[in-house]
C-alpha positions as CSV (number, residue, x, y, z in Angstrom):
1,M,4.0,22.3,-9.3
2,R,1.1,21.2,-7.2
3,T,1.3,21.0,-3.4
4,M,-0.7,18.5,-1.3
5,G,-1.8,21.1,1.2
6,S,-4.2,18.8,3.0
7,L,-1.2,16.5,3.8
8,V,1.1,19.1,5.2
9,L,2.2,18.4,8.8
10,G,2.7,21.2,11.3
11,V,6.0,21.7,13.1
12,A,4.2,20.9,16.3
13,A,3.5,17.4,15.3
14,F,7.1,16.7,14.6
15,T,8.1,18.3,17.9
16,C,5.8,15.9,19.7
17,L,7.4,13.0,18.0
18,L,10.8,14.0,19.3
19,G,9.7,15.0,22.8
20,A,7.0,12.6,23.7
21,A,8.1,10.2,26.5
22,G,8.0,6.6,25.5
23,A,7.0,7.4,21.9
24,A,10.0,5.4,20.5
25,E,8.9,2.3,22.4
26,E,5.2,2.6,21.7
27,G,5.7,3.5,18.1
28,D,8.3,0.9,17.2
29,L,7.1,-0.6,14.0
30,R,10.5,-1.7,12.7
31,G,10.8,-5.1,11.2
32,V,9.7,-7.3,8.3
33,W,5.9,-7.7,8.1
34,K,3.6,-9.9,6.1
35,P,-0.2,-10.0,5.9
36,Q,-1.9,-12.4,8.3
37,R,-4.0,-13.8,5.5
38,Y,-4.5,-13.7,1.8
39,I,-6.6,-10.7,0.8
40,S,-8.3,-10.7,-2.6
41,T,-11.3,-8.5,-1.8
42,L,-11.4,-5.5,0.5
43,R,-14.4,-5.1,2.8
44,T,-15.3,-2.4,5.2
45,V,-14.8,-2.9,9.0
46,E,-18.5,-3.8,9.1
47,G,-17.8,-6.6,6.5
48,Q,-19.7,-4.8,3.7
49,L,-18.8,-4.0,0.1
50,P,-17.6,-0.4,0.0
51,P,-20.2,2.3,-0.9
52,L,-19.6,2.4,-4.6
53,L,-21.3,5.0,-6.7
54,P,-23.4,3.6,-9.7
55,E,-20.7,4.1,-12.4
56,A,-18.0,2.7,-10.1
57,A,-20.1,-0.3,-9.2
58,A,-20.6,-1.1,-12.9
59,I,-16.8,-0.9,-13.5
60,Y,-16.3,-3.2,-10.5
61,R,-18.8,-5.7,-11.7
62,S,-17.2,-5.8,-15.2
63,R,-13.8,-6.5,-13.6
64,V,-15.1,-9.2,-11.4
65,D,-16.8,-10.9,-14.4
66,A,-13.7,-10.6,-16.5
67,R,-11.5,-12.2,-13.9
68,G,-14.0,-15.0,-13.6
69,S,-13.1,-16.0,-17.2
70,G,-10.0,-17.7,-15.8
71,D,-7.6,-15.6,-17.7
72,P,-6.0,-13.0,-15.3
73,L,-4.6,-10.9,-18.1
74,K,-8.1,-10.6,-19.7
75,G,-9.3,-9.0,-16.5
76,G,-7.0,-6.0,-16.9
77,D,-5.6,-6.1,-13.4
78,P,-2.5,-3.7,-13.6
79,V,-0.6,-6.0,-11.2
80,E,-1.0,-8.9,-13.7
81,L,0.6,-6.6,-16.3
82,C,3.6,-6.0,-14.0
83,Q,2.5,-2.5,-13.2
84,P,2.9,-1.1,-9.7
85,A,0.4,-2.3,-7.1
86,G,-0.2,1.2,-5.7
87,T,-1.1,2.3,-2.2
88,P,-2.4,0.7,-0.1
89,R,-2.5,-2.5,-2.2
90,S,1.2,-3.0,-2.2
91,M,1.0,-3.7,1.6
92,Y,-1.3,-6.7,1.3
93,Q,0.4,-8.7,-1.3
94,M,1.4,-12.1,0.1
95,R,5.0,-11.0,0.1
96,P,6.7,-9.3,3.1
97,F,7.7,-5.7,3.4
98,M,10.4,-4.1,5.6
99,L,9.5,-1.0,7.7
100,V,12.4,1.2,8.5
101,Q,12.2,4.1,10.9
102,T,14.3,7.2,11.4
103,P,13.4,10.5,13.2
104,L,12.7,12.2,9.9
105,K,11.2,9.5,7.7
106,V,9.6,6.0,7.6
107,T,10.3,3.9,4.6
108,L,8.4,0.8,3.5
109,V,10.5,-1.5,1.2
110,H,8.4,-4.2,-0.4
111,E,9.6,-7.5,-1.7
112,F,6.7,-7.4,-4.2
113,Q,7.9,-5.6,-7.3
114,H,10.7,-4.0,-5.1
115,L,8.4,-1.0,-4.5
116,V,9.6,1.6,-2.1
117,R,7.4,4.2,-0.3
118,H,8.8,7.1,1.7
119,V,6.7,8.6,4.5
120,Y,8.1,12.0,5.3
121,L,7.6,13.1,9.0
122,D,9.2,16.6,8.9
123,E,8.3,18.4,5.7
124,P,5.5,19.1,3.3
125,V,5.6,17.1,0.1
126,A,5.4,18.7,-3.4
127,F,5.1,16.8,-6.7
128,E,4.9,17.6,-10.3
129,D,3.0,14.6,-11.7
130,P,0.6,12.1,-10.1
131,T,2.3,8.7,-9.4
132,W,1.4,5.1,-9.0
133,Q,2.2,5.0,-5.3
134,G,1.2,8.6,-4.4
135,M,3.2,10.8,-2.0
136,S,3.0,10.2,1.7
137,V,3.5,12.2,4.9
138,G,3.0,11.0,8.4
139,R,2.9,11.8,12.1
140,W,2.9,9.9,15.4
141,D,-0.3,9.8,17.5
142,N,0.3,8.0,20.8
143,G,2.4,5.3,19.2
144,T,0.3,5.0,16.1
145,L,1.8,6.0,12.8
146,V,-0.7,8.0,10.8
147,I,0.1,8.2,7.1
148,E,-1.8,10.4,4.6
149,T,-1.2,9.7,0.9
150,G,-2.5,11.5,-2.2
151,G,-1.3,12.4,-5.6
152,F,-2.3,9.2,-7.4
153,N,-2.5,8.6,-11.2
154,G,-5.7,6.6,-10.9
155,R,-4.3,3.7,-12.8
156,T,-4.2,1.1,-10.0
157,W,-6.8,-1.1,-8.4
158,L,-7.5,-1.1,-4.6
159,D,-7.7,-4.9,-4.6
160,E,-7.5,-8.0,-6.7
161,A,-11.2,-8.0,-7.3
162,G,-11.0,-4.6,-9.0
163,L,-12.2,-1.9,-6.7
164,P,-11.6,1.3,-8.6
165,H,-10.2,4.7,-7.7
166,S,-9.5,8.0,-9.3
167,E,-6.8,10.7,-9.1
168,Q,-8.8,12.2,-6.2
169,L,-8.0,9.2,-4.0
170,K,-6.8,10.0,-0.5
171,V,-5.6,7.1,1.7
172,T,-5.2,7.5,5.5
173,E,-3.5,4.6,7.3
174,R,-3.2,4.2,11.0
175,L,-0.5,1.6,11.8
176,T,-0.4,0.3,15.4
177,R,1.7,-2.4,17.0
178,S,-1.0,-4.5,18.6
179,G,1.3,-7.1,20.1
180,K,4.9,-8.3,20.2
181,S,4.5,-9.8,16.7
182,T,1.4,-8.2,15.2
183,M,0.5,-4.8,13.7
184,V,-2.9,-3.6,12.8
185,A,-3.6,-1.2,9.9
186,E,-6.8,0.8,9.8
187,I,-7.0,2.1,6.2
188,T,-9.6,4.8,5.3
189,I,-10.4,5.4,1.6
190,E,-11.7,8.7,0.4
191,D,-12.6,9.1,-3.3
192,P,-15.7,11.1,-4.1
193,E,-15.5,10.2,-7.7
194,N,-16.1,6.5,-6.9
195,Y,-17.5,6.2,-3.4
196,S,-20.5,7.9,-1.8
197,A,-18.7,8.3,1.5
198,P,-15.3,7.5,3.1
199,W,-14.9,3.9,4.2
200,T,-12.4,2.0,6.4
201,T,-11.0,-1.5,6.3
202,R,-8.8,-3.2,8.9
203,L,-5.9,-5.5,8.2
204,T,-3.5,-7.4,10.5
205,F,0.2,-8.1,9.8
206,N,2.5,-10.6,11.4
207,L,6.1,-9.9,12.2
208,V,8.5,-12.2,10.3
209,P,11.1,-13.5,12.8
210,N,14.6,-12.7,11.5
211,G,12.9,-11.7,8.3
212,D,14.5,-10.5,5.1
213,L,13.3,-9.7,1.6
214,G,13.8,-11.9,-1.4
215,W,13.7,-11.2,-5.1
216,H,10.5,-10.8,-7.0
217,V,10.7,-10.6,-10.8
218,C,7.2,-9.9,-12.0
219,T,8.0,-10.4,-15.7
220,Q,9.3,-13.9,-15.1
221,K,5.6,-15.0,-14.6
222,M,4.5,-13.3,-17.8
223,F,7.5,-14.4,-19.9
224,P,9.1,-17.5,-18.4
225,M,12.5,-18.4,-19.8
226,P,12.5,-21.8,-21.5
227,A,14.8,-24.3,-19.8
228,D,17.0,-24.7,-22.9
229,A,17.4,-20.9,-23.1
230,R,19.3,-20.7,-19.8
231,P,23.0,-20.2,-20.1
232,G,25.1,-23.3,-19.6
233,P,28.4,-23.6,-17.9
234,P,31.3,-21.7,-19.3
235,A,33.3,-23.5,-22.0
236,G,36.3,-25.2,-20.5
């Protein structure tokens, strides 16, 4: 069993969460959120392409070219094959997600593929095998939720265009409520196998008033049911 030592939170951080005055109000991220805009290609906060290493840049270009063929399945995007979107990509699909807070854990429940991510606030996380979504731990920093995620299987893309990552990926998210109905996420990507340096992107999410989550059946897009195959009314 491997332990994500770099992601272990100290007891002091959790104590601060419970004892800091006003932390509950400042750090209230509860609700249903949706990306403010459609995001197909991630860019750094400076508006630049992330610092891809040569081999990773070649992989990225081949994916962009393949998607330009007009056949999304030909491009090899795992999402188009109904595989999990991964972290952080599951957050910026154009479907809402629900953020649920408790003193010990924050949970993100996504309408997209019904993915669920647990962010543990009070204990180190151990795992046996790398996963699609990774394993997450978090802490509060003056009302900002800081999430660190590692333990990936390297089989997802960071965006629709095809930014690659490896099992060495570490994702650090800083989620801050920037207004009554907005939340900003600063996401830092570290992956020395694909990028020459860590890089950060910034996304904005809107609160969905009285929001709820619907159903998303990925395979229905790949294998639509013919109209004449749907069951009719029961025999009288």
